[in-house]
N, CA, C, O and the ligand as a Tripos MOL2 file, in Angstrom:
@<TRIPOS>MOLECULE
protein
  257   255    65     0     0
PROTEIN
NO_CHARGES

@<TRIPOS>ATOM
      1 N          25.9180    7.8170  -33.9690 N.3       1 MET1
      2 CA         26.9550    8.5890  -34.6320 C.3       1 MET1
      3 C          28.2450    7.7600  -34.7150 C.2       1 MET1
      4 O          28.6820    7.1460  -33.7410 O.2       1 MET1
      5 N          28.8240    7.7700  -35.8970 N.am      2 THR2
      6 CA         30.0770    7.0390  -36.0780 C.3       2 THR2
      7 C          31.1860    8.0190  -36.4040 C.2       2 THR2
      8 O          31.0420    8.8800  -37.2730 O.2       2 THR2
      9 N          32.2860    7.8760  -35.6970 N.am      3 LEU3
     10 CA         33.4610    8.6970  -35.9720 C.3       3 LEU3
     11 C          34.4230    7.8770  -36.8090 C.2       3 LEU3
     12 O          34.5750    6.6740  -36.5960 O.2       3 LEU3
     13 N          35.0660    8.5250  -37.7530 N.am      4 SER4
     14 CA         36.0510    7.7980  -38.5510 C.3       4 SER4
     15 C          37.2800    8.6520  -38.8160 C.2       4 SER4
     16 O          37.2320    9.8820  -38.8450 O.2       4 SER4
     17 N          38.3770    7.9450  -39.0070 N.am      5 LEU5
     18 CA         39.6480    8.6070  -39.2920 C.3       5 LEU5
     19 C          40.3910    7.7620  -40.3160 C.2       5 LEU5
     20 O          40.5960    6.5640  -40.1220 O.2       5 LEU5
     21 N          40.7850    8.3980  -41.3940 N.am      6 ASN6
     22 CA         41.4900    7.6810  -42.4570 C.3       6 ASN6
     23 C          42.9920    7.8050  -42.2550 C.2       6 ASN6
     24 O          43.5190    8.8910  -42.0130 O.2       6 ASN6
     25 N          43.6630    6.6740  -42.3610 N.am      7 CYS7
     26 CA         45.0990    6.6200  -42.1240 C.3       7 CYS7
     27 C          45.8620    7.5410  -43.0830 C.2       7 CYS7
     28 O          46.7620    8.2710  -42.6690 O.2       7 CYS7
     29 N          45.5060    7.4990  -44.3250 N.am      8 LYS8
     30 CA         46.1870    8.3150  -45.3270 C.3       8 LYS8
     31 C          46.0200    9.8040  -45.0340 C.2       8 LYS8
     32 O          46.9690   10.5810  -45.1370 O.2       8 LYS8
     33 N          44.8060   10.1830  -44.6710 N.am      9 GLU9
     34 CA         44.5570   11.5970  -44.3530 C.3       9 GLU9
     35 C          45.3100   12.0190  -43.0980 C.2       9 GLU9
     36 O          45.6440   13.1900  -42.9220 O.2       9 GLU9
     37 N          45.5670   11.0570  -42.2400 N.am     10 ALA10
     38 CA         46.2960   11.3550  -41.0070 C.3      10 ALA10
     39 C          47.8030   11.4220  -41.2490 C.2      10 ALA10
     40 O          48.5750   11.6740  -40.3240 O.2      10 ALA10
     41 N          48.2140   11.1960  -42.4900 N.am     11 GLY11
     42 CA         49.6150   11.4130  -42.8120 C.3      11 GLY11
     43 C          50.3850   10.2240  -43.3490 C.2      11 GLY11
     44 O          51.5550   10.3580  -43.7070 O.2      11 GLY11
     45 N          49.7420    9.0490  -43.4130 N.am     12 ASP12
     46 CA         50.4810    7.9130  -43.9530 C.3      12 ASP12
     47 C          50.4800    7.9910  -45.4820 C.2      12 ASP12
     48 O          49.4330    8.2400  -46.0810 O.2      12 ASP12
     49 N          51.6290    7.7830  -46.1210 N.am     13 PRO13
     50 CA         51.6940    7.9190  -47.5760 C.3      13 PRO13
     51 C          50.9740    6.8220  -48.3610 C.2      13 PRO13
     52 O          50.5650    7.0570  -49.4980 O.2      13 PRO13
     53 N          50.8140    5.6560  -47.7930 N.am     14 VAL14
     54 CA         50.2400    4.5530  -48.5720 C.3      14 VAL14
     55 C          49.0100    3.8910  -47.9780 C.2      14 VAL14
     56 O          48.1380    3.4340  -48.7170 O.2      14 VAL14
     57 N          48.9260    3.8330  -46.6700 N.am     15 CYS15
     58 CA         47.8440    3.0720  -46.0350 C.3      15 CYS15
     59 C          46.5190    3.8130  -46.1590 C.2      15 CYS15
     60 O          46.4250    4.9840  -45.7910 O.2      15 CYS15
     61 N          45.5010    3.1420  -46.6720 N.am     16 THR16
     62 CA         44.2000    3.7940  -46.8400 C.3      16 THR16
     63 C          43.1650    3.2390  -45.8650 C.2      16 THR16
     64 O          41.9620    3.4180  -46.0510 O.2      16 THR16
     65 N          43.6410    2.5760  -44.8420 N.am     17 HIS17
     66 CA         42.7530    2.0030  -43.8380 C.3      17 HIS17
     67 C          41.9560    3.1010  -43.1240 C.2      17 HIS17
     68 O          42.4900    4.1660  -42.8140 O.2      17 HIS17
     69 N          40.6970    2.8310  -42.8740 N.am     18 THR18
     70 CA         39.8760    3.7630  -42.1130 C.3      18 THR18
     71 C          39.5020    3.1350  -40.7780 C.2      18 THR18
     72 O          39.0720    1.9820  -40.7180 O.2      18 THR18
     73 N          39.6680    3.8970  -39.7220 N.am     19 MET19
     74 CA         39.3260    3.4200  -38.3890 C.3      19 MET19
     75 C          38.0130    4.0460  -37.9420 C.2      19 MET19
     76 O          37.7050    5.1870  -38.2860 O.2      19 MET19
     77 N          37.2520    3.2920  -37.1820 N.am     20 TYR20
     78 CA         35.9440    3.7500  -36.7450 C.3      20 TYR20
     79 C          35.7870    3.6460  -35.2390 C.2      20 TYR20
     80 O          36.5030    2.9010  -34.5710 O.2      20 TYR20
     81 N          34.8430    4.4020  -34.7260 N.am     21 GLY21
     82 CA         34.5090    4.2860  -33.3120 C.3      21 GLY21
     83 C          33.2310    5.0550  -33.0340 C.2      21 GLY21
     84 O          32.8630    5.9620  -33.7810 O.2      21 GLY21
     85 N          32.5620    4.6860  -31.9610 N.am     22 ASN22
     86 CA         31.3360    5.4060  -31.5970 C.3      22 ASN22
     87 C          31.6380    6.6340  -30.7570 C.2      22 ASN22
     88 O          30.8120    7.5380  -30.6330 O.2      22 ASN22
     89 N          32.8340    6.6540  -30.1830 N.am     23 THR23
     90 CA         33.2820    7.8030  -29.4060 C.3      23 THR23
     91 C          34.7280    8.0860  -29.8090 C.2      23 THR23
     92 O          35.3880    7.2490  -30.4240 O.2      23 THR23
     93 N          35.2040    9.2660  -29.4580 N.am     24 GLU24
     94 CA         36.5930    9.5920  -29.7830 C.3      24 GLU24
     95 C          37.5410    8.6140  -29.0910 C.2      24 GLU24
     96 O          38.5640    8.2140  -29.6480 O.2      24 GLU24
     97 N          37.1840    8.2460  -27.8900 N.am     25 GLU25
     98 CA         38.0000    7.3120  -27.1260 C.3      25 GLU25
     99 C          38.1060    5.9590  -27.8360 C.2      25 GLU25
    100 O          39.1840    5.3730  -27.9360 O.2      25 GLU25
    101 N          36.9620    5.4840  -28.3210 N.am     26 GLU26
    102 CA         36.9350    4.2020  -29.0180 C.3      26 GLU26
    103 C          37.7070    4.2850  -30.3380 C.2      26 GLU26
    104 O          38.4450    3.3690  -30.6990 O.2      26 GLU26
    105 N          37.5230    5.3920  -31.0430 N.am     27 LEU27
    106 CA         38.2420    5.5840  -32.2970 C.3      27 LEU27
    107 C          39.7510    5.5890  -32.0730 C.2      27 LEU27
    108 O          40.5000    4.9530  -32.8140 O.2      27 LEU27
    109 N          40.1840    6.3050  -31.0540 N.am     28 LEU28
    110 CA         41.6220    6.3610  -30.7800 C.3      28 LEU28
    111 C          42.1680    5.0100  -30.3260 C.2      28 LEU28
    112 O          43.3200    4.6740  -30.6010 O.2      28 LEU28
    113 N          41.3400    4.2450  -29.6330 N.am     29 ALA29
    114 CA         41.7600    2.8960  -29.2310 C.3      29 ALA29
    115 C          41.9350    2.0140  -30.4620 C.2      29 ALA29
    116 O          42.8770    1.2250  -30.5360 O.2      29 ALA29
    117 N          41.0270    2.1460  -31.4280 N.am     30 ASN30
    118 CA         41.1460    1.3710  -32.6650 C.3      30 ASN30
    119 C          42.3330    1.8400  -33.4980 C.2      30 ASN30
    120 O          43.0160    1.0360  -34.1320 O.2      30 ASN30
    121 N          42.5690    3.1330  -33.4910 N.am     31 ALA31
    122 CA         43.7070    3.6840  -34.2290 C.3      31 ALA31
    123 C          45.0150    3.1870  -33.6250 C.2      31 ALA31
    124 O          45.9710    2.8920  -34.3420 O.2      31 ALA31
    125 N          45.0430    3.1010  -32.3170 N.am     32 LYS32
    126 CA         46.2320    2.6080  -31.6250 C.3      32 LYS32
    127 C          46.5090    1.1610  -31.9850 C.2      32 LYS32
    128 O          47.6490    0.7830  -32.2530 O.2      32 LYS32
    129 N          45.4510    0.3520  -31.9900 N.am     33 LYS33
    130 CA         45.5730   -1.0550  -32.3400 C.3      33 LYS33
    131 C          46.1200   -1.1840  -33.7650 C.2      33 LYS33
    132 O          47.0240   -1.9790  -34.0220 O.2      33 LYS33
    133 N          45.5720   -0.4050  -34.6690 N.am     34 HIS34
    134 CA         46.0220   -0.4140  -36.0620 C.3      34 HIS34
    135 C          47.4730    0.0660  -36.1670 C.2      34 HIS34
    136 O          48.2800   -0.5300  -36.8790 O.2      34 HIS34
    137 N          47.7880    1.1250  -35.4660 N.am     35 GLY35
    138 CA         49.1490    1.6680  -35.5070 C.3      35 GLY35
    139 C          50.1800    0.6650  -35.0280 C.2      35 GLY35
    140 O          51.2740    0.5610  -35.5830 O.2      35 GLY35
    141 N          49.8180   -0.0710  -33.9920 N.am     36 ILE36
    142 CA         50.7400   -1.0640  -33.4360 C.3      36 ILE36
    143 C          50.8330   -2.2820  -34.3570 C.2      36 ILE36
    144 O          51.9240   -2.7900  -34.6150 O.2      36 ILE36
    145 N          49.6790   -2.7450  -34.8510 N.am     37 GLU37
    146 CA         49.6890   -3.9680  -35.6810 C.3      37 GLU37
    147 C          50.2680   -3.7400  -37.0720 C.2      37 GLU37
    148 O          50.9900   -4.5880  -37.5960 O.2      37 GLU37
    149 N          49.9510   -2.5960  -37.6660 N.am     38 VAL38
    150 CA         50.3080   -2.3950  -39.0660 C.3      38 VAL38
    151 C          51.5090   -1.4750  -39.2670 C.2      38 VAL38
    152 O          52.2930   -1.6610  -40.1980 O.2      38 VAL38
    153 N          51.6460   -0.4950  -38.4010 N.am     39 HIS39
    154 CA         52.6740    0.5180  -38.6420 C.3      39 HIS39
    155 C          53.8860    0.4250  -37.7280 C.2      39 HIS39
    156 O          54.7470    1.3050  -37.7270 O.2      39 HIS39
    157 N          53.9440   -0.6440  -36.9550 N.am     40 GLY40
    158 CA         55.1430   -0.8980  -36.1690 C.3      40 GLY40
    159 C          55.3390   -0.0040  -34.9550 C.2      40 GLY40
    160 O          56.4430    0.0860  -34.4180 O.2      40 GLY40
    161 N          54.2560    0.6650  -34.5140 N.am     41 TYR41
    162 CA         54.3810    1.4450  -33.2890 C.3      41 TYR41
    163 C          54.4390    0.5090  -32.0930 C.2      41 TYR41
    164 O          53.9810   -0.6320  -32.1570 O.2      41 TYR41
    165 N          55.0000    1.0000  -31.0190 N.am     42 THR42
    166 CA         54.8640    0.3240  -29.7430 C.3      42 THR42
    167 C          53.9090    1.1880  -28.9220 C.2      42 THR42
    168 O          53.6190    2.3260  -29.2900 O.2      42 THR42
    169 N          53.4330    0.6510  -27.8330 N.am     43 GLU43
    170 CA         52.5740    1.4070  -26.9190 C.3      43 GLU43
    171 C          53.1860    2.7850  -26.6330 C.2      43 GLU43
    172 O          52.5020    3.8090  -26.6490 O.2      43 GLU43
    173 N          54.4830    2.7710  -26.3730 N.am     44 GLU44
    174 CA         55.1830    3.9960  -25.9880 C.3      44 GLU44
    175 C          55.2920    5.0080  -27.1370 C.2      44 GLU44
    176 O          54.9920    6.1890  -26.9600 O.2      44 GLU44
    177 N          55.7250    4.5340  -28.3190 N.am     45 THR45
    178 CA         55.8870    5.4740  -29.4360 C.3      45 THR45
    179 C          54.5280    5.9650  -29.9200 C.2      45 THR45
    180 O          54.4060    7.0940  -30.3950 O.2      45 THR45
    181 N          53.5130    5.1240  -29.8010 N.am     46 TRP46
    182 CA         52.1810    5.5500  -30.1950 C.3      46 TRP46
    183 C          51.6750    6.6670  -29.2830 C.2      46 TRP46
    184 O          51.1730    7.6890  -29.7500 O.2      46 TRP46
    185 N          51.8170    6.4540  -27.9810 N.am     47 ASN47
    186 CA         51.3440    7.4540  -27.0230 C.3      47 ASN47
    187 C          52.0550    8.7890  -27.2260 C.2      47 ASN47
    188 O          51.4640    9.8570  -27.0670 O.2      47 ASN47
    189 N          53.3250    8.7040  -27.5770 N.am     48 GLU48
    190 CA         54.1160    9.9010  -27.8410 C.3      48 GLU48
    191 C          53.5750   10.6310  -29.0820 C.2      48 GLU48
    192 O          53.3890   11.8480  -29.0720 O.2      48 GLU48
    193 N          53.3300    9.8660  -30.1350 N.am     49 GLU49
    194 CA         52.7910   10.4070  -31.3860 C.3      49 GLU49
    195 C          51.4390   11.0870  -31.1500 C.2      49 GLU49
    196 O          51.1980   12.1980  -31.6230 O.2      49 GLU49
    197 N          50.5800   10.4130  -30.4240 N.am     50 VAL50
    198 CA         49.2450   10.9460  -30.1850 C.3      50 VAL50
    199 C          49.3060   12.1930  -29.3060 C.2      50 VAL50
    200 O          48.5590   13.1450  -29.5340 O.2      50 VAL50
    201 N          50.1770   12.1960  -28.3160 N.am     51 SER51
    202 CA         50.2320   13.3750  -27.4570 C.3      51 SER51
    203 C          50.7440   14.5880  -28.2390 C.2      51 SER51
    204 O          50.3900   15.7240  -27.9260 O.2      51 SER51
    205 N          51.5790   14.3440  -29.2570 N.am     52 LYS52
    206 CA         52.0760   15.4530  -30.0740 C.3      52 LYS52
    207 C          51.0610   15.9120  -31.1090 C.2      52 LYS52
    208 O          50.9940   17.0950  -31.4420 O.2      52 LYS52
    209 N          50.2580   14.9560  -31.6230 N.am     53 ASN53
    210 CA         49.4130   15.2510  -32.7840 C.3      53 ASN53
    211 C          47.9140   15.1560  -32.5380 C.2      53 ASN53
    212 O          47.1360   15.1210  -33.4920 O.2      53 ASN53
    213 N          47.5020   15.1160  -31.2980 N.am     54 LEU54
    214 CA         46.0830   14.8990  -31.0210 C.3      54 LEU54
    215 C          45.1920   15.9790  -31.6460 C.2      54 LEU54
    216 O          44.1360   15.6640  -32.1950 O.2      54 LEU54
    217 N          45.6040   17.2320  -31.5660 N.am     55 ASP55
    218 CA         44.7910   18.3060  -32.1480 C.3      55 ASP55
    219 C          44.6440   18.1130  -33.6520 C.2      55 ASP55
    220 O          43.5760   18.3290  -34.2250 O.2      55 ASP55
    221 N          45.7470   17.7000  -34.2750 N.am     56 HIS56
    222 CA         45.7540   17.4480  -35.7190 C.3      56 HIS56
    223 C          44.8030   16.2920  -36.0560 C.2      56 HIS56
    224 O          44.0040   16.3910  -36.9870 O.2      56 HIS56
    225 N          44.8950   15.2200  -35.3050 N.am     57 PHE57
    226 CA         44.0150   14.0680  -35.5390 C.3      57 PHE57
    227 C          42.5540   14.4680  -35.3660 C.2      57 PHE57
    228 O          41.6940   14.0790  -36.1570 O.2      57 PHE57
    229 N          42.2820   15.2520  -34.3200 N.am     58 ARG58
    230 CA         40.8960   15.6520  -34.0310 C.3      58 ARG58
    231 C          40.2730   16.3940  -35.2010 C.2      58 ARG58
    232 O          39.0820   16.2430  -35.4770 O.2      58 ARG58
    233 N          41.0800   17.2020  -35.8930 N.am     59 LYS59
    234 CA         40.5570   17.9580  -37.0360 C.3      59 LYS59
    235 C          40.2150   17.0370  -38.1970 C.2      59 LYS59
    236 O          39.3930   17.3830  -39.0450 O.2      59 LYS59
    237 N          40.8380   15.8700  -38.2390 N.am     60 LEU60
    238 CA         40.6330   14.9500  -39.3540 C.3      60 LEU60
    239 C          39.5180   13.9450  -39.1130 C.2      60 LEU60
    240 O          39.1090   13.2260  -40.0240 O.2      60 LEU60
    241 N          39.0290   13.9010  -37.8780 N.am     61 ILE61
    242 CA         37.9700   12.9420  -37.5510 C.3      61 ILE61
    243 C          36.6580   13.3780  -38.1880 C.2      61 ILE61
    244 O          36.2180   14.5170  -38.0360 O.2      61 ILE61
    245 N          36.0490   12.4420  -38.9030 N.am     62 LYS62
    246 CA         34.7630   12.7340  -39.5410 C.3      62 LYS62
    247 C          33.6520   12.0650  -38.7580 C.2      62 LYS62
    248 O          33.8330   10.9800  -38.2050 O.2      62 LYS62
    249 N          32.5100   12.7150  -38.7140 N.am     63 THR63
    250 CA         31.3660   12.1010  -38.0540 C.3      63 THR63
    251 C          30.2860   11.8330  -39.0880 C.2      63 THR63
    252 O          30.0620   12.6250  -40.0030 O.2      63 THR63
    253 N          29.6300   10.7040  -38.9200 N.am     64 SER64
    254 CA         28.5370   10.3710  -39.8460 C.3      64 SER64
    255 C          27.4550    9.6090  -39.1080 C.2      64 SER64
    256 O          26.4460    9.2340  -39.7050 O.2      64 SER64
    257 ZN         47.3330    2.4740  -41.5490 Zn       65 ZN65
@<TRIPOS>BOND
     1     1     2 1
     2     2     3 1
     3     3     4 2
     4     3     5 am
     5     5     6 1
     6     6     7 1
     7     7     8 2
     8     7     9 am
     9     9    10 1
    10    10    11 1
    11    11    12 2
    12    11    13 am
    13    13    14 1
    14    14    15 1
    15    15    16 2
    16    15    17 am
    17    17    18 1
    18    18    19 1
    19    19    20 2
    20    19    21 am
    21    21    22 1
    22    22    23 1
    23    23    24 2
    24    23    25 am
    25    25    26 1
    26    26    27 1
    27    27    28 2
    28    27    29 am
    29    29    30 1
    30    30    31 1
    31    31    32 2
    32    31    33 am
    33    33    34 1
    34    34    35 1
    35    35    36 2
    36    35    37 am
    37    37    38 1
    38    38    39 1
    39    39    40 2
    40    39    41 am
    41    41    42 1
    42    42    43 1
    43    43    44 2
    44    43    45 am
    45    45    46 1
    46    46    47 1
    47    47    48 2
    48    47    49 am
    49    49    50 1
    50    50    51 1
    51    51    52 2
    52    51    53 am
    53    53    54 1
    54    54    55 1
    55    55    56 2
    56    55    57 am
    57    57    58 1
    58    58    59 1
    59    59    60 2
    60    59    61 am
    61    61    62 1
    62    62    63 1
    63    63    64 2
    64    63    65 am
    65    65    66 1
    66    66    67 1
    67    67    68 2
    68    67    69 am
    69    69    70 1
    70    70    71 1
    71    71    72 2
    72    71    73 am
    73    73    74 1
    74    74    75 1
    75    75    76 2
    76    75    77 am
    77    77    78 1
    78    78    79 1
    79    79    80 2
    80    79    81 am
    81    81    82 1
    82    82    83 1
    83    83    84 2
    84    83    85 am
    85    85    86 1
    86    86    87 1
    87    87    88 2
    88    87    89 am
    89    89    90 1
    90    90    91 1
    91    91    92 2
    92    91    93 am
    93    93    94 1
    94    94    95 1
    95    95    96 2
    96    95    97 am
    97    97    98 1
    98    98    99 1
    99    99   100 2
   100    99   101 am
   101   101   102 1
   102   102   103 1
   103   103   104 2
   104   103   105 am
   105   105   106 1
   106   106   107 1
   107   107   108 2
   108   107   109 am
   109   109   110 1
   110   110   111 1
   111   111   112 2
   112   111   113 am
   113   113   114 1
   114   114   115 1
   115   115   116 2
   116   115   117 am
   117   117   118 1
   118   118   119 1
   119   119   120 2
   120   119   121 am
   121   121   122 1
   122   122   123 1
   123   123   124 2
   124   123   125 am
   125   125   126 1
   126   126   127 1
   127   127   128 2
   128   127   129 am
   129   129   130 1
   130   130   131 1
   131   131   132 2
   132   131   133 am
   133   133   134 1
   134   134   135 1
   135   135   136 2
   136   135   137 am
   137   137   138 1
   138   138   139 1
   139   139   140 2
   140   139   141 am
   141   141   142 1
   142   142   143 1
   143   143   144 2
   144   143   145 am
   145   145   146 1
   146   146   147 1
   147   147   148 2
   148   147   149 am
   149   149   150 1
   150   150   151 1
   151   151   152 2
   152   151   153 am
   153   153   154 1
   154   154   155 1
   155   155   156 2
   156   155   157 am
   157   157   158 1
   158   158   159 1
   159   159   160 2
   160   159   161 am
   161   161   162 1
   162   162   163 1
   163   163   164 2
   164   163   165 am
   165   165   166 1
   166   166   167 1
   167   167   168 2
   168   167   169 am
   169   169   170 1
   170   170   171 1
   171   171   172 2
   172   171   173 am
   173   173   174 1
   174   174   175 1
   175   175   176 2
   176   175   177 am
   177   177   178 1
   178   178   179 1
   179   179   180 2
   180   179   181 am
   181   181   182 1
   182   182   183 1
   183   183   184 2
   184   183   185 am
   185   185   186 1
   186   186   187 1
   187   187   188 2
   188   187   189 am
   189   189   190 1
   190   190   191 1
   191   191   192 2
   192   191   193 am
   193   193   194 1
   194   194   195 1
   195   195   196 2
   196   195   197 am
   197   197   198 1
   198   198   199 1
   199   199   200 2
   200   199   201 am
   201   201   202 1
   202   202   203 1
   203   203   204 2
   204   203   205 am
   205   205   206 1
   206   206   207 1
   207   207   208 2
   208   207   209 am
   209   209   210 1
   210   210   211 1
   211   211   212 2
   212   211   213 am
   213   213   214 1
   214   214   215 1
   215   215   216 2
   216   215   217 am
   217   217   218 1
   218   218   219 1
   219   219   220 2
   220   219   221 am
   221   221   222 1
   222   222   223 1
   223   223   224 2
   224   223   225 am
   225   225   226 1
   226   226   227 1
   227   227   228 2
   228   227   229 am
   229   229   230 1
   230   230   231 1
   231   231   232 2
   232   231   233 am
   233   233   234 1
   234   234   235 1
   235   235   236 2
   236   235   237 am
   237   237   238 1
   238   238   239 1
   239   239   240 2
   240   239   241 am
   241   241   242 1
   242   242   243 1
   243   243   244 2
   244   243   245 am
   245   245   246 1
   246   246   247 1
   247   247   248 2
   248   247   249 am
   249   249   250 1
   250   250   251 1
   251   251   252 2
   252   251   253 am
   253   253   254 1
   254   254   255 1
   255   255   256 2
@<TRIPOS>SUBSTRUCTURE
     1 MET1         2 RESIDUE 1 A MET
     2 THR2         6 RESIDUE 1 A THR
     3 LEU3        10 RESIDUE 1 A LEU
     4 SER4        14 RESIDUE 1 A SER
     5 LEU5        18 RESIDUE 1 A LEU
     6 ASN6        22 RESIDUE 1 A ASN
     7 CYS7        26 RESIDUE 1 A CYS
     8 LYS8        30 RESIDUE 1 A LYS
     9 GLU9        34 RESIDUE 1 A GLU
    10 ALA10       38 RESIDUE 1 A ALA
    11 GLY11       42 RESIDUE 1 A GLY
    12 ASP12       46 RESIDUE 1 A ASP
    13 PRO13       50 RESIDUE 1 A PRO
    14 VAL14       54 RESIDUE 1 A VAL
    15 CYS15       58 RESIDUE 1 A CYS
    16 THR16       62 RESIDUE 1 A THR
    17 HIS17       66 RESIDUE 1 A HIS
    18 THR18       70 RESIDUE 1 A THR
    19 MET19       74 RESIDUE 1 A MET
    20 TYR20       78 RESIDUE 1 A TYR
    21 GLY21       82 RESIDUE 1 A GLY
    22 ASN22       86 RESIDUE 1 A ASN
    23 THR23       90 RESIDUE 1 A THR
    24 GLU24       94 RESIDUE 1 A GLU
    25 GLU25       98 RESIDUE 1 A GLU
    26 GLU26      102 RESIDUE 1 A GLU
    27 LEU27      106 RESIDUE 1 A LEU
    28 LEU28      110 RESIDUE 1 A LEU
    29 ALA29      114 RESIDUE 1 A ALA
    30 ASN30      118 RESIDUE 1 A ASN
    31 ALA31      122 RESIDUE 1 A ALA
    32 LYS32      126 RESIDUE 1 A LYS
    33 LYS33      130 RESIDUE 1 A LYS
    34 HIS34      134 RESIDUE 1 A HIS
    35 GLY35      138 RESIDUE 1 A GLY
    36 ILE36      142 RESIDUE 1 A ILE
    37 GLU37      146 RESIDUE 1 A GLU
    38 VAL38      150 RESIDUE 1 A VAL
    39 HIS39      154 RESIDUE 1 A HIS
    40 GLY40      158 RESIDUE 1 A GLY
    41 TYR41      162 RESIDUE 1 A TYR
    42 THR42      166 RESIDUE 1 A THR
    43 GLU43      170 RESIDUE 1 A GLU
    44 GLU44      174 RESIDUE 1 A GLU
    45 THR45      178 RESIDUE 1 A THR
    46 TRP46      182 RESIDUE 1 A TRP
    47 ASN47      186 RESIDUE 1 A ASN
    48 GLU48      190 RESIDUE 1 A GLU
    49 GLU49      194 RESIDUE 1 A GLU
    50 VAL50      198 RESIDUE 1 A VAL
    51 SER51      202 RESIDUE 1 A SER
    52 LYS52      206 RESIDUE 1 A LYS
    53 ASN53      210 RESIDUE 1 A ASN
    54 LEU54      214 RESIDUE 1 A LEU
    55 ASP55      218 RESIDUE 1 A ASP
    56 HIS56      222 RESIDUE 1 A HIS
    57 PHE57      226 RESIDUE 1 A PHE
    58 ARG58      230 RESIDUE 1 A ARG
    59 LYS59      234 RESIDUE 1 A LYS
    60 LEU60      238 RESIDUE 1 A LEU
    61 ILE61      242 RESIDUE 1 A ILE
    62 LYS62      246 RESIDUE 1 A LYS
    63 THR63      250 RESIDUE 1 A THR
    64 SER64      254 RESIDUE 1 A SER
    65 ZN65       257 GROUP 0 **** ****
């Protein structure tokens, strides 16, 4: 099973990058890496964002 989350669907106006993972934990780790590398988050601001929006992100995760 592969989990995926699309950046645009998660709220970014332009980025269409899709992140993947075999588990939610792996997916969120990849999303964090992408957020830090591409969207200018720091470890701290990312963790803050995720703690506020985790339920929202979970609803957007697709499984295939
Ligand atoms: Zn992105």
